[in-house]
Every structure is written in C-alpha cells, then in structure tokens.
N, C-alpha and C positions, 0 to 999 in steps of 0.2 A: 476605274469607272469613266467611260467614255463621255465627253462632253459635247452635246450637239445644240445648234442654235433652234429656237423656235420663232418662227414668224407666223403672225396672224395679219394677212393682208387685207382682211374684208372683202367687199364686194368690188370687183373691178371689171374691166372690159376684157373680152377674149384675147385680144392682141396683147394687151398688158400681161396678162396672165401666162402665155406661152412664152414671152420675150423674157419674163423674169425667171421663169423656170430653168430656161436655157442660160440665162447670165449667170445664175447660181451654180449650175452644172459646169459650166466652162471656168468658173473660178475655183471649184473644188479640185477640177483637174489640175489647175495651176498652183494648187495649194496656198491660195490667198482667201479661202473661205473655209469656214468648218462645215462639217456635216450638218445638214438641215432637215427639219420637219416643217412644212409649210402649210399652212390652211388658208383656203380662200374660197370666195364664191364670184357670182357673175352679176355685174350691173345690167346686163343686155342679153336676152336669150341668144345663145350661139351654138354652133356645131363645131367642135373640134374632131378632126378625121386623123387616121393614121397615116404615118408617113409614106406608104406605098401605095394608099388609096387614090381613086381617080376621082376627081372633084365632081365630074359631070355625072357619076354613077351616084355619089352621095346627093347630089341635089335632086336627083330623081324622086329621093324618098322623103327629104325633108323641105318644108316651106322655103320660098325663097327670100321671105322677109326676115332673115336673120343675117349673122356674120358666120361665114365659113373660114375656119382657120387650120392650116396643116400643122400637126404635131411633129415633133422629132422622134417621138416614140411610135411604136407600132401600134397593132390593135384596130377595132373597128371604130365607126363615127359614133360620137356621143352628143345628144341634144342636152346643152346645159342651159339650166335656168335656176331652179330653186333646189340644189343638191349641195351636200357638203364634198367639197373637192379639196384634195391634198396632194402634195409631192413630197418625196423623200429623195434627197441628193446626198449621197454618202459614198466614202471609200469602201471598198471591197473587204478590208480588215476590221470594219465597224459591224459587218454582218459576216463573219468569217466562214468561209468555205462554202457558201451558199451559191448553187448554180441558179439559172433563171427561173427554173420551176420551183425549186426549193426556197429561193428568196420570195418569190411570188406566194407561195404557201405561207411562208413565215410571217409576211405583212398580212395576209388575208386573217391569219389566226388573231392578230391583235385587233383587227376590226371587228372580229366576232366577239373578243373579249369587251370592246368599246360598246357593242351593241346590247351586250348582256346587262350593263349597267342601267339600261332603261327597259329592260324586261323582254327584249326580242331576242328569242332562242332561234339564231342563224346557225349555219353549218356550211362546211366546205362542199362544195360541188365535185362528185368523184365519178359522174357519169359520162356518158360518151361525147368526146368534144364535137361541136359541129361549127363548121364555118358560117360566116354571114357578114353582110355589110356594116350591120348595126351592132355596137358592142351589146346593148342590153336585149336584142332580140332572143338570145339563147344563152345559157351559161356554158362558160369554159371550164376545164379543169382548175381546180383551186379557186374558183370565184366563191363569193359568199351568197348562199340562197336562203330564203325563207319560204318553207312549203314549195320548194321547187322553183320559186320565181328569183330571179335575179335580182340582188339588192345592192351588190358592190361588184366593180371590175376595175381593172386598172391595165396599164401598159408601162413597157420599159424601153431604155437606151442605155448601152454600156459603151464606154470609151476609156481606155487609159486606166484601167481599174477603178473607175467611178461609176455608179449607178444613178439612173435617174428613174425613178418609179412615179408615175401619175395616176390618181386613182380617184373615182367618184362613187359616192354613198347615196343612194336615193332616199332621202329623209324628209319629213316635215321641218320647216326650219325653225321650229320651237325646241327641237331635240338637239340642235347643232352642238351646245355648250357642253352638254352632259356627255354625249359621244365623244367630243374632242377630249375631254378629260379622261374618259376611260381608254381611249387610245394611248394617250400620253403616259397613263399611269401603267398599263400593259407593257409598253416598251421598258419603262423603268425596272418593272418588276424582273423582266424575262431577259433584257438585253444589258442591263446595267448601265444604262444610259442616263445621264443627266442632263436635263434641258434649262437652258438659259435663255429667255425672251429677249429677242434683238430686233434689229432693222437691217435693211439692205447697206451694204458698205458702198463707199465711194465708187469703188471698181465696178461692183456689180450694177450700180446705178447708170454708170457711163456705158458699159456694155449693153444694158437693157435698152437704154436711149438707141443705140446704133441698130440694134436687133428689131425695133419696134417696127421700122419700115418695112424690113424682110417680111414679117408676118401679116403685113397689109397688102403686100405686092401680089400682083398676078402671076409674076414669075416664079414665086414660091408656091403659092395655093393652086396653081395650074400646072405644076412641073409634070404631072403624071395624067 
C-alpha cells in the first residue's frame, strides 16, 4: 500500500497556494517529500491562469479588483473564491501507466465518487472539446459535469517522472468536508493509498519562501 501525505492548508492567499504547490512538486522530484494530496481554499478572490496564457487577455475578462497569478500548470483561467481546490503531487509509479489524459480521467472519477457521497450525480464529459480563455466557460474531455454544466476541472505539469495536478470543484462551502472525505476514501479504495495527515517540511517551507516573490512579480505574471 502506497503511503501519501494529506495536507489541509485551509484558506490562504493565491500567491501562497501556488508557491506551496510548486515547492512540494520540487521536493517530490528531489525525493525529499512524499506523494501528497493537498486541499486548500482562498482567503481573497484571485484568478489563477495557465502557464502559457497572456495576462492582458485574462484581465479583459475578469475584474481588475483581484489578484492575478500565473500557474506552472496549463489550462485556462479560473476565478477562485469559495470553491474546493486541491493538488496532487505524486511520482508516476504511484499512478502507474497513466498518460496525461488517462491520469486526468482517473482523478476525475475519484471526484465523481466524492460528489456521490452528497447525492450529486456527476459524470465525465465526453463531448467535443472546445478551446477557451476561461477554464469553466465550457467543459473539456474528462472534466466533471452535472447536467452538462462543468463542476470540476484541472490542469497538470510533469517533470522528471513527477505529476502536479491542480483542480477546482465549484461547491457550496458547507459541503467541503463531506466531499473531501469521499475523495480520500475513493483513492484509498481504488489506488491502495494510505493517507497520513502532515504538514510542510522545513525544505518545502524554505523553497516556498523563495518562490513567493516569483509569484508576486510582474516578471513572472507578465511573461507572455
């Protein structure tokens, strides 16, 4: 049985959230941190946008009265406020033989099981893929939908055999804990994963502190 760390970060600002995800990602690559499932929220409304997106185009869609943070994952822009956000950082052998599409589908299936615990009958989207500036404007292949409306989407980055997957589930905050438990139990049942709740390591905290200024900088956020 694979042992993963479970992190519950609570509500944090967007710069913290992105810097911490990358810090864990780098430490898993360097074999100094375990594979991790992290849940977190947003203390201030923010827009995270995909690595290759142009910030000026994103700002034309969203209000300027928010924080704009470039992710290291791809995908479209997401307005974060009161939704359940999570990241998965793991080595490829922890999710064996899964391509980008397969791993995305696999994770989405765990989200669907988590939603079923609160009576939401969601399903995978298998329709035509559509491009778009905003992640939740239209569903993409293997997103999670309810009645054709996108409820969950995510984005990925891979390096040196390690996966970073960042996802958002648009839910009422009162449902968060039940859905989180459902997702965790689904991974335990189907992936043979055992979760141990933990905290950031000293290495992760040091790297996060160094990365924080990057995520706040114009050089990073205006690079495209």
